[in-house]
N, C-alpha and C positions, 0 to 999 in steps of 0.2 A: 651529574657529578664529573668533575674534571679528572682526567687520567693523570697518573703520577708523572708521566713524561712531559705532558703539557705544563703541569705545575712546576716541575723543575726547570723547564725551559723559560717560563715567565720569571721565575726567581733569578735565574742566571742572566737573563736579558736586563732586568732592572738593576742588578748588581753591576754589570758591565757599563750600563748607561750612567749610573751614579759615579763610577770610578773614572771613566774616560771622557765624559762630556761635562765640562765646567758649567755650562748653562743649566743643565739638569740639576747639578749640585746646588747652584744658586737658587733655582726655583724651589727645590725641595727644602732647602735650609731656611729660606726667607719666610716660609709659611709657619715656622716654629718659633721665630724670634720675637722678642718684645721690642716695641718701638722706643727709640731714644734719640734725642737731638744732640747728644754730646758723647765724646769718647771718655770724658772724665766725670767723676762724680762731683756734685756741687760742694760737698763737705771737704774734700781734699783733692790733691792732684794725683791720686792713684787712679788706676783704670777702673771704670765702671763695668760691671758685668754686662751691661747693655751695649757696649761698644761694637758688638758684632754687626750692627745695622749696616755699616758701611764697609763690609769686608770685600776683598777681591779674591779671585781665584789664583791658583799658582801659575796658570798660564798667562794671566794678565800682569803678574808681578814685574815682568821685565819692562813694562811700560811706566813703572813708577820708581825707577832707580833714583835714590836720593830723597825719597819722600817717606814719611812715617805713615804706615798703613797696617791694616789687619789682613792677613792672608790665611785662608782656610783650605784644607785638603786632607787627604788620607796619607798617613805615614806608611810607605811601602817598604822601606828598609831603614835600618839604623846601624850605627857603628860607633863604638867607644874606642877611639884610637889612643889608648893609654900610653903607647910606646912612642907616639909622635910628639913633636915640640908643642907645648901648650895643652896637651892631653884633650883634644877636642872630642865632643860627641856630636855626631851628625844625624839629624832626623831628615831623611829624604822623602819627599812628597811624590805621590801619584804613581811613580814607577821606581823599581829598585835601582840603586846606583849601578852603573854609570848613566842610566837613561832617565834619571829623575828630572823633574821640572822646577824644583825649588828645594832649598835646604834651610833648616833651622840649625844654627851652630851654637853649642853650649861649650864654653871653654872650661878647662879643668878647674880653674880657680873659682868657678861659679857652681860646680856640681854639688858641693856640700849644701847649697841652698835648697836642693830638691830632696824631698823625703823618700822618694823611690828612684832607682837608677833610670834616668830618662830613656835610655836605649831599649829597655824592656817595658817600662810603664806606658810609653806612648806608641809603641810599635803596633801597627794595624788599626789604630784609632783615627777617627776624624777629629782633627784639632784645628784651632785657630791660633795664630802667632801674631803678636803686635810688636812693631818696632820699625826701625829705619831700614829700608830695603837697600841693599848694596848688591854688587855682583862679584863673583869670583869665578874666573875662567869661563865667563859667559853664562853662568847659572845664577839667577837671583837668589839672595839669601837674606836672612835676618839673624843677627847675633842676639841670642837670648841671655840676658844677664841676671834675670830674676824669674822664678816660677810664675809670678803673676802675669807675665807676658804670654803665657800659654793657657788656653782654656779648652775644655772638652765640652762642646755644646750638648745640651740635653735633647 
């Protein structure tokens, strides 16, 4: 039987590897996904739930500025800046602000489309965001205009 210390060590090691090593995230995540050849469903131009096949990690996102991609990672910190111009909500990936590697931005005008406050609902979860990757002050980001751009993989 495994001792408690060894058990806790293994759990901590796996958690740290999952959070800080994108290749570990990709390998772990790809085993669970369903194959698809398209980001869009055949019936409409809405995103298919199978678009996760071609996702990239948050650390790879800087290489895809100006391209439409799906980026997956863990939300490490959030902020609803209701006092700021445009009332943005920031979902910061991998590490808390200001050391984050990627940001999903939801502007105040789009918050009403979400059934739950994004800053609390997504905090601490592994999510995927689909959209056009841009950069703000050297950090890659996607502006989220609709809740369908965010998925929580099972």
